[in-house]
DOKE-116016 format. One record per residue: residue number from 1; x, y, z of N, C-alpha, C, O in turn; residue in three letters. Coordinates in nm, 4 decimals, decimal comma, m for minus. Layout:
<mardren NUM <X Y Z> <X Y Z> <X Y Z> <X Y Z> 'ALA'>,
...
# end
This chain:
<mardren 1 <0,0784 m0,0775 0,0137> <m0,0339 m0,0326 m0,0060> <0,0939 0,1265 0,0027> <0,1014 0,1978 0,1027> 'UNK'>,
<mardren 2 <0,1708 0,1465 m0,1141> <0,2738 0,2233 m0,1162> <0,2209 0,3937 m0,1074> <0,1522 0,4122 m0,2079> 'UNK'>,
<mardren 3 <0,2264 0,4883 m0,0463> <0,1962 0,5883 m0,0411> <0,0727 0,6366 0,1116> <0,0503 0,7461 0,1632> 'UNK'>,
<mardren 4 <0,0275 0,5230 0,1361> <m0,1026 0,4969 0,2139> <m0,0283 0,6468 0,3319> <m0,1118 0,7119 0,3948> 'UNK'>,
<mardren 5 <0,0529 0,6666 0,3404> <0,0923 0,7256 0,4483> <0,1238 0,8957 0,4446> <0,0926 0,9847 0,5237> 'UNK'>,
<mardren 6 <0,1942 0,8975 0,3252> <0,1443 1,0662 0,2368> <0,0049 1,0770 0,1857> <m0,0490 1,0533 0,0777> 'UNK'>,
<mardren 7 <m0,0482 1,1372 0,3433> <m0,1667 1,2410 0,2814> <m0,1288 1,3774 0,3149> <m0,0652 1,4001 0,4178> 'UNK'>,
<mardren 8 <m0,1623 1,4664 0,2374> <m0,1852 1,5710 0,2214> <m0,2723 1,6691 0,3672> <m0,3497 1,6164 0,4472> 'UNK'>,
<mardren 9 <m0,2410 1,7827 0,3676> <m0,3389 1,8615 0,4527> <m0,4544 1,8760 0,4308> <m0,5396 1,8936 0,5179> 'UNK'>,
<mardren 10 <m0,4805 1,8692 0,2720> <m0,6194 1,8761 0,2693> <m0,6802 1,7339 0,2539> <m0,7989 1,7138 0,2798> 'UNK'>,
<mardren 11 <m0,5950 1,6340 0,2104> <m0,6397 1,5069 0,2537> <m0,7295 1,4670 0,3972> <m0,8428 1,4270 0,4239> 'UNK'>,
<mardren 12 <m0,6266 1,4977 0,4573> <m0,6504 1,4931 0,6051> <m0,7732 1,5681 0,6516> <m0,8509 1,5278 0,7381> 'UNK'>,
<mardren 13 <m0,7830 1,6922 0,5784> <m0,9162 1,7789 0,6443> <m1,0430 1,6744 0,6107> <m1,1197 1,6471 0,7031> 'UNK'>,
<mardren 14 <m1,0598 1,6289 0,5071> <m1,1612 1,5476 0,4362> <m1,1730 1,3945 0,5785> <m1,2658 1,3629 0,6530> 'UNK'>,
<mardren 15 <m1,0394 1,3388 0,5615> <m1,0580 1,2043 0,6531> <m1,1089 1,2920 0,7978> <m1,2203 1,2613 0,8403> 'UNK'>,
<mardren 16 <m1,0540 1,3673 0,8512> <m1,1180 1,4577 0,9778> <m1,2987 1,4451 0,9227> <m1,3607 1,3399 0,9380> 'UNK'>,
<mardren 17 <m1,3406 1,5272 0,8811> <m1,4779 1,5306 0,8267> <m1,5558 1,3996 0,8448> <m1,6628 1,3924 0,9052> 'UNK'>,
<mardren 18 <m1,4691 1,2596 0,7655> <m1,5760 1,1594 0,7460> <m1,5707 1,0859 0,8732> <m1,6632 1,0122 0,9073> 'UNK'>,
<mardren 19 <m1,4543 1,1055 0,9517> <m1,4328 1,0618 1,0740> <m1,5697 1,1151 1,1856> <m1,6032 1,0619 1,2914> 'UNK'>,
<mardren 20 <m1,6131 1,2033 1,1365> <m1,6474 1,2778 1,2729> <m1,8234 1,2718 1,1628> <m1,9213 1,3110 1,2264> 'UNK'>,
<mardren 21 <m1,8414 1,2417 1,0653> <m1,9767 1,1864 1,0062> <m1,9781 0,9886 1,1118> <m2,0801 0,9421 1,1628> 'UNK'>,
<mardren 22 <m1,8655 0,9317 1,1131> <m1,9340 0,8053 1,1508> <m2,0137 0,6627 1,0629> <m2,0098 0,5418 1,0855> 'UNK'>,
<mardren 23 <m2,0873 0,7489 0,9506> <m2,1287 0,6694 0,8641> <m2,1023 0,7447 0,7326> <m2,0644 0,8603 0,7138> 'UNK'>,
<mardren 24 <m2,1323 0,6488 0,6496> <m2,1327 0,7038 0,4811> <m2,2149 0,8369 0,4700> <m2,3212 0,8594 0,5280> 'UNK'>,
<mardren 25 <m2,1452 0,9241 0,3827> <m2,2292 1,0388 0,3631> <m2,1860 1,0709 0,2237> <m2,0730 1,0590 0,1765> 'UNK'>,
<mardren 26 <m2,3192 1,1232 0,1531> <m2,2985 1,1474 0,0018> <m2,1788 1,2697 0,0050> <m2,1391 1,3441 0,0947> 'UNK'>,
<mardren 27 <m2,1538 1,2579 m0,0928> <m2,0350 1,3496 m0,1495> <m2,0749 1,4788 m0,1498> <m1,9974 1,5382 m0,0747> 'UNK'>,
<mardren 28 <m2,1555 1,5549 m0,1949> <m2,2841 1,6802 m0,2136> <m2,2694 1,7306 m0,0221> <m2,2058 1,8285 0,0170> 'UNK'>,
<mardren 29 <m2,3317 1,6516 0,0511> <m2,3145 1,6801 0,1837> <m2,1438 1,7169 0,2454> <m2,1121 1,8027 0,3278> 'UNK'>,
<mardren 30 <m2,0922 1,6599 0,2029> <m1,9460 1,6386 0,2867> <m1,8851 1,7720 0,2199> <m1,7923 1,8293 0,2771> 'UNK'>,
<mardren 31 <m1,9491 1,8327 0,0714> <m1,8935 1,9445 0,0328> <m1,9645 2,0657 0,1072> <m1,8970 2,1673 0,1237> 'UNK'>,
<mardren 32 <m2,0905 2,0631 0,1517> <m2,2057 2,1923 0,1855> <m2,1034 2,1539 0,3521> <m2,0893 2,2569 0,4180> 'UNK'>,
<mardren 33 <m2,0434 2,0374 0,4125> <m1,9631 2,0642 0,5872> <m1,8503 2,1132 0,5219> <m1,7681 2,1293 0,6121> 'UNK'>,
<mardren 34 <m1,8093 2,1398 0,4358> <m1,6845 2,2419 0,3816> <m1,6944 2,3389 0,3923> <m1,6144 2,4037 0,4598> 'UNK'>,
<mardren 35 <m1,8139 2,4018 0,3203> <m1,8751 2,5108 0,2778> <m1,9171 2,5901 0,4125> <m1,9259 2,7127 0,4186> 'UNK'>,
<mardren 36 <m1,9324 2,5341 0,4797> <m2,0240 2,5632 0,6128> <m1,8535 2,5999 0,7093> <m1,8326 2,6900 0,7905> 'UNK'>,
<mardren 37 <m1,8066 2,5473 0,6851> <m1,6488 2,6140 0,7759> <m1,5771 2,6992 0,6848> <m1,4596 2,7276 0,7080> 'UNK'>,
<mardren 38 <m1,6385 2,7434 0,5811> <m1,5804 2,8895 0,5122> <m1,4881 2,8483 0,3584> <m1,4683 2,9230 0,2626> 'UNK'>,
<mardren 39 <m1,4350 2,6773 0,3802> <m1,4249 2,6123 0,2371> <m1,4502 2,6557 0,1206> <m1,5717 2,6403 0,1083> 'UNK'>,
<mardren 40 <m1,4042 2,7066 0,0150> <m1,4778 2,7323 m0,0921> <m1,4129 2,6326 m0,2267> <m1,3378 2,6659 m0,3184> 'UNK'>,
<mardren 41 <m1,4738 2,5041 m0,1961> <m1,3833 2,3988 m0,2701> <m1,5271 2,3827 m0,3507> <m1,6441 2,3840 m0,3125> 'UNK'>,
<mardren 42 <m1,4610 2,3662 m0,4859> <m1,5792 2,3113 m0,6143> <m1,6061 2,1507 m0,6167> <m1,5382 2,0621 m0,5648> 'UNK'>,
<mardren 43 <m1,6866 2,1436 m0,6678> <m1,6947 1,9513 m0,6806> <m1,6108 1,8206 m0,7035> <m1,6040 1,7039 m0,6651> 'UNK'>,
<mardren 44 <m1,5319 1,9380 m0,8162> <m1,4389 1,8787 m0,8649> <m1,3263 1,8805 m0,7411> <m1,3001 1,7678 m0,6992> 'UNK'>,
<mardren 45 <m1,2698 1,9686 m0,6889> <m1,1817 1,9587 m0,6217> <m1,1788 1,8679 m0,5063> <m1,0868 1,7923 m0,4753> 'UNK'>,
<mardren 46 <m1,3189 1,8893 m0,4321> <m1,3298 1,7223 m0,3116> <m1,3166 1,5918 m0,4214> <m1,2329 1,5052 m0,3960> 'UNK'>,
<mardren 47 <m1,3969 1,5802 m0,5378> <m1,3765 1,5011 m0,6097> <m1,2383 1,4261 m0,5956> <m1,2233 1,3117 m0,5528> 'UNK'>,
<mardren 48 <m1,1297 1,5220 m0,6448> <m0,9772 1,4938 m0,6801> <m0,9029 1,4143 m0,5364> <m0,8114 1,3328 m0,5242> 'UNK'>,
<mardren 49 <m1,0098 1,4969 m0,4232> <m0,8923 1,4429 m0,3047> <m0,9163 1,3617 m0,2465> <m0,8570 1,3283 m0,1439> 'UNK'>,
<mardren 50 <m1,0464 1,2867 m0,3152> <m1,1424 1,1829 m0,2775> <m1,0869 1,0410 m0,3711> <m1,0865 0,9195 m0,3513> 'UNK'>,
<mardren 51 <m1,0635 1,0886 m0,4285> <m0,9847 0,9965 m0,5805> <m0,8658 0,9535 m0,5287> <m0,8278 0,8407 m0,5601> 'UNK'>,
<mardren 52 <m0,7931 1,0272 m0,4486> <m0,6218 0,9912 m0,4025> <m0,6722 0,9207 m0,2964> <m0,6221 0,8113 m0,2704> 'UNK'>,
<mardren 53 <m0,7826 0,9736 m0,2157> <m0,8120 0,9045 m0,0609> <m0,8044 0,7413 m0,1128> <m0,7271 0,6543 m0,0726> 'UNK'>,
<mardren 54 <m0,9286 0,7292 m0,2322> <m0,9978 0,6179 m0,2387> <m0,8332 0,4866 m0,3314> <m0,8220 0,3642 m0,3382> 'UNK'>,
<mardren 55 <m0,7515 0,5929 m0,3767> <m0,6324 0,5008 m0,4270> <m0,5697 0,4576 m0,3219> <m0,5232 0,3436 m0,3182> 'UNK'>,
<mardren 56 <m0,5606 0,5380 m0,2277> <m0,4388 0,5126 m0,1011> <m0,5119 0,4133 m0,0342> <m0,4476 0,3282 0,0272> 'UNK'>,
<mardren 57 <m0,6668 0,4070 m0,0348> <m0,7013 0,2751 0,0311> <m0,7694 0,3210 0,1499> <m0,8172 0,2350 0,2239> 'UNK'>,
<mardren 58 <m0,7819 0,4488 0,1812> <m0,8642 0,5110 0,2952> <m0,9624 0,5551 0,2755> <m0,9644 0,6601 0,3398> 'UNK'>,
<mardren 59 <m1,0671 0,5408 0,2164> <m1,1793 0,5993 0,1219> <m1,2467 0,5066 0,0664> <m1,1721 0,4275 0,0087> 'UNK'>,
<mardren 60 <m1,3765 0,4764 0,0567> <m1,4706 0,3680 m0,0195> <m1,5808 0,4681 m0,0840> <m1,6420 0,5598 m0,0293> 'UNK'>,
<mardren 61 <m1,5873 0,4161 m0,2333> <m1,7159 0,4953 m0,2351> <m1,7944 0,4674 m0,3582> <m1,7469 0,4667 m0,4717> 'UNK'>,
<mardren 62 <m1,9484 0,4389 m0,3192> <m2,0470 0,3743 m0,3931> <m2,1993 0,4161 m0,3703> <m2,2753 0,4157 m0,2734> 'UNK'>,
<mardren 63 <m2,2121 0,4679 m0,5621> <m2,3336 0,5342 m0,5852> <m2,3072 0,7265 m0,4746> <m2,3878 0,7963 m0,4131> 'UNK'>,
<mardren 64 <m2,1723 0,7389 m0,4991> <m2,1978 0,9020 m0,4104> <m2,1806 0,9281 m0,3177> <m2,1489 1,0358 m0,2672> 'UNK'>,
<mardren 65 <m2,2051 0,7983 m0,2642> <m2,1740 0,8044 m0,0858> <m2,0394 0,7663 m0,0868> <m1,9961 0,6892 m0,1725> 'UNK'>,
<mardren 66 <m1,9486 0,8285 0,0283> <m1,8400 0,8171 0,0739> <m1,7871 0,7720 0,2229> <m1,8003 0,8541 0,3137> 'UNK'>,
<mardren 67 <m1,7345 0,6594 0,2478> <m1,7143 0,6353 0,3850> <m1,5174 0,6413 0,4338> <m1,4304 0,6358 0,3469> 'UNK'>,
<mardren 68 <m1,4953 0,6494 0,5404> <m1,3815 0,6199 0,5648> <m1,3246 0,4687 0,5908> <m1,3853 0,4101 0,6804> 'UNK'>,
<mardren 69 <m1,2446 0,4128 0,5435> <m1,2168 0,2444 0,5654> <m1,1629 0,2409 0,7334> <m1,2120 0,1734 0,8238> 'UNK'>,
<mardren 70 <m1,0958 0,2958 0,7380> <m1,0193 0,3072 0,8841> <m1,0755 0,4392 0,9618> <m1,0885 0,5511 0,9123> 'UNK'>,
<mardren 71 <m1,1135 0,3890 1,1303> <m1,1596 0,4810 1,2110> <m1,0206 0,5699 1,2273> <m0,9152 0,5713 1,1637> 'UNK'>,
<mardren 72 <m1,0618 0,6315 1,3236> <m0,9380 0,7755 1,3010> <m0,8476 0,6890 1,4480> <m0,7351 0,7299 1,4766> 'UNK'>,
<mardren 73 <m0,8899 0,6109 1,5026> <m0,7824 0,5549 1,6295> <m0,7337 0,4553 1,4931> <m0,6359 0,5055 1,4377> 'UNK'>,
<mardren 74 <m0,7636 0,3729 1,4515> <m0,7387 0,2579 1,3690> <m0,5904 0,3311 1,3092> <m0,4761 0,3176 1,3527> 'UNK'>,
<mardren 75 <m0,6416 0,4143 1,1907> <m0,5515 0,5666 1,1271> <m0,4595 0,5917 1,2048> <m0,3493 0,5629 1,1581> 'UNK'>,
<mardren 76 <m0,4590 0,6307 1,2977> <m0,3619 0,6674 1,3813> <m0,2748 0,5832 1,4192> <m0,1543 0,6083 1,4225> 'UNK'>,
<mardren 77 <m0,3264 0,4739 1,4521> <m0,2505 0,3578 1,4984> <m0,1274 0,3004 1,4059> <m0,0143 0,2805 1,4503> 'UNK'>,
<mardren 78 <m0,1770 0,2717 1,2395> <m0,1110 0,2764 1,1695> <m0,0047 0,3531 1,1238> <0,0991 0,3126 1,0714> 'UNK'>,
<mardren 79 <m0,0435 0,4836 1,1510> <0,0640 0,6029 1,1049> <0,1887 0,5764 1,2141> <0,3051 0,5572 1,1788> 'UNK'>,
<mardren 80 <0,1498 0,5786 1,3316> <0,2466 0,5158 1,4722> <0,3548 0,3778 1,4332> <0,4753 0,3585 1,4491> 'UNK'>,
<mardren 81 <0,2757 0,3216 1,3924> <0,3265 0,1689 1,3891> <0,4229 0,1735 1,2545> <0,5097 0,0865 1,2618> 'UNK'>,
<mardren 82 <0,4300 0,2507 1,1362> <0,4474 0,2962 1,0024> <0,6100 0,3386 1,0881> <0,7233 0,2910 1,0807> 'UNK'>,
<mardren 83 <0,5425 0,4604 1,1740> <0,7141 0,5637 1,2369> <0,7857 0,4430 1,2881> <0,8627 0,3957 1,2045> 'UNK'>,
<mardren 84 <0,7816 0,3807 1,4017> <0,8219 0,2848 1,4842> <0,8867 0,1523 1,4196> <0,9816 0,0859 1,4611> 'UNK'>,
<mardren 85 <0,7949 0,1317 1,2891> <0,8899 0,0462 1,1962> <1,0091 0,0830 1,1193> <1,1155 0,0245 1,0991> 'UNK'>,
<mardren 86 <0,9672 0,1832 1,0864> <1,0980 0,2849 0,9675> <1,1773 0,3364 1,0436> <1,2947 0,3370 1,0066> 'UNK'>,
<mardren 87 <1,1397 0,4046 1,1904> <1,2406 0,4796 1,2224> <1,3522 0,3879 1,3653> <1,4673 0,4091 1,4035> 'UNK'>,
<mardren 88 <1,2662 0,3050 1,3999> <1,2964 0,2196 1,5109> <1,3275 0,0796 1,5225> <1,3330 0,0212 1,6306> 'UNK'>,
<mardren 89 <1,3449 0,0341 1,4270> <1,3484 m0,1015 1,3560> <1,2282 m0,1604 1,4314> <1,2754 m0,2380 1,5144> 'UNK'>,
<mardren 90 <1,0958 m0,1586 1,4400> <0,9943 m0,1756 1,4638> <0,9884 m0,2330 1,6377> <0,9195 m0,3148 1,6987> 'UNK'>,
<mardren 91 <1,0846 m0,1532 1,6678> <1,1399 m0,1752 1,8569> <1,0195 m0,0710 1,9194> <1,0412 0,0412 1,8737> 'UNK'>,
<mardren 92 <0,9282 m0,0710 1,9875> <0,8921 0,0264 2,0969> <0,9366 0,0792 2,2064> <0,9002 0,1823 2,2630> 'UNK'>,
<mardren 93 <1,0444 m0,0210 2,2433> <1,1437 0,0152 2,3642> <1,2525 0,1389 2,2577> <1,3083 0,2390 2,3026> 'UNK'>,
<mardren 94 <1,2550 0,1023 2,1482> <1,3576 0,2298 2,1039> <1,3165 0,3514 2,0666> <1,3926 0,4413 2,0311> 'UNK'>,
<mardren 95 <1,1582 0,3616 2,0752> <1,1080 0,4819 2,0467> <1,0681 0,5607 2,1296> <1,0165 0,6712 2,1127> 'UNK'>,
<mardren 96 <1,1064 0,4687 2,2842> <0,9553 0,5316 2,3927> <1,1249 0,6132 2,4722> <1,1237 0,7186 2,5358> 'UNK'>,
<mardren 97 <1,2626 0,5221 2,4414> <1,3415 0,5955 2,4788> <1,4315 0,6869 2,4043> <1,5202 0,7359 2,4743> 'UNK'>,
<mardren 98 <1,4304 0,7233 2,2739> <1,4039 0,8404 2,1994> <1,3214 0,9264 2,2581> <1,3512 1,0291 2,3190> 'UNK'>,
<mardren 99 <1,2302 0,8867 2,2403> <1,0903 0,9913 2,2734> <1,1179 1,0541 2,4497> <1,0987 1,1706 2,4845> 'UNK'>,
<mardren 100 <1,1612 0,9532 2,5298> <1,2084 1,0087 2,6645> <1,2951 1,1039 2,7171> <1,2824 1,1732 2,8181> 'UNK'>,
<mardren 101 <1,4187 1,0961 2,6045> <1,5597 1,1619 2,6098> <1,5065 1,3118 2,5608> <1,5520 1,4020 2,6311> 'UNK'>,
<mardren 102 <1,4152 1,3568 2,4490> <1,3521 1,4727 2,4058> <1,2711 1,5122 2,4992> <1,3028 1,6145 2,5598> 'UNK'>,
<mardren 103 <1,1908 1,4676 2,5227> <1,0912 1,5163 2,6020> <1,0793 1,4453 2,7434> <1,0766 1,3238 2,7627> 'UNK'>,
<mardren 104 <1,0736 1,5319 2,8248> <1,0841 1,4726 2,9669> <0,9398 1,4591 3,0499> <0,8624 1,5498 3,0807> 'UNK'>,
<mardren 105 <0,9328 1,3634 3,0672> <0,8547 1,2896 3,1479> <0,8375 1,2636 3,3310> <0,9125 1,1892 3,3941> 'UNK'>,
<mardren 106 <0,7330 1,3358 3,3872> <0,7505 1,3240 3,5533> <0,6981 1,2000 3,5824> <0,6386 1,1245 3,5056> 'UNK'>,
<mardren 107 <0,7260 1,1837 3,7053> <0,6930 1,0763 3,7277> <0,5805 0,9897 3,7511> <0,5707 0,8746 3,7937> 'UNK'>,
<mardren 108 <0,4914 1,0837 3,7082> <0,3412 1,0223 3,7575> <0,3222 0,9649 3,5834> <0,2492 0,8699 3,5549> 'UNK'>,
<mardren 109 <0,4130 1,0535 3,4670> <0,3627 0,9651 3,3651> <0,4339 0,8302 3,3252> <0,3830 0,7387 3,2605> 'UNK'>,
<mardren 110 <0,5911 0,8371 3,3881> <0,6514 0,7424 3,3613> <0,5872 0,5908 3,4805> <0,6398 0,4799 3,4714> 'UNK'>,
<mardren 111 <0,4690 0,6202 3,5838> <0,4409 0,4851 3,6635> <0,2998 0,4747 3,6056> <0,2193 0,3897 3,6437> 'UNK'>,
<mardren 112 <0,2640 0,6039 3,4720> <0,1338 0,4985 3,4016> <0,2038 0,4281 3,3030> <0,1513 0,3264 3,2575> 'UNK'>,
<mardren 113 <0,3032 0,4611 3,2658> <0,3657 0,4220 3,1386> <0,3872 0,2891 3,1707> <0,3489 0,1988 3,0964> 'UNK'>,
<mardren 114 <0,4533 0,2668 3,2893> <0,4788 0,1110 3,3394> <0,3247 0,0395 3,3351> <0,2805 m0,0576 3,2737> 'UNK'>,
<mardren 115 <0,2773 0,1161 3,4115> <0,1046 0,0075 3,4282> <0,0603 m0,0455 3,2844> <0,0115 m0,1495 3,2402> 'UNK'>,
<mardren 116 <0,1014 0,0773 3,2335> <0,0436 0,0339 3,0886> <0,1071 m0,0940 2,9922> <0,0537 m0,1477 2,8953> 'UNK'>,
<mardren 117 <0,2354 m0,1215 3,0523> <0,3421 m0,2066 2,9516> <0,3018 m0,3483 3,0658> <0,2963 m0,4629 3,0212> 'UNK'>,
<mardren 118 <0,2810 m0,3226 3,1879> <0,2520 m0,4291 3,2724> <0,1333 m0,5051 3,2671> <0,1221 m0,6223 3,3033> 'UNK'>,
<mardren 119 <0,0140 m0,4071 3,2036> <m0,1469 m0,4541 3,1660> <m0,1139 m0,5242 3,0275> <m0,2125 m0,5915 2,9975> 'UNK'>,
<mardren 120 <m0,0273 m0,5342 2,9433> <m0,0681 m0,5681 2,8061> <m0,0024 m0,6662 2,7597> <m0,0246 m0,7071 2,6457> 'UNK'>,
# end
């Protein structure tokens, strides 16, 4: 699924709207939601973004109805998993160590992490 993780800012905005809906929505209704937010996209502009997202396997369209393939949580997990796999050899411990070195965590957060790891 090459390119799955390469989502533009505008494509991410489309995904956010779809996640907010939780169900399939008409493309015309989706365009109306963007218009309500002050986006002056034309129908073809939205269609272009939807086509790209469909090629990436993130949305499906059927008879002018569109929906997200993955929930927001599933998508975020896949993004995080890809980052850990590509930058930290798939090892969560390396990711956490790198993150902790650059972002100080307090004792409470450390205890919370330990609890999460023990419960997993």
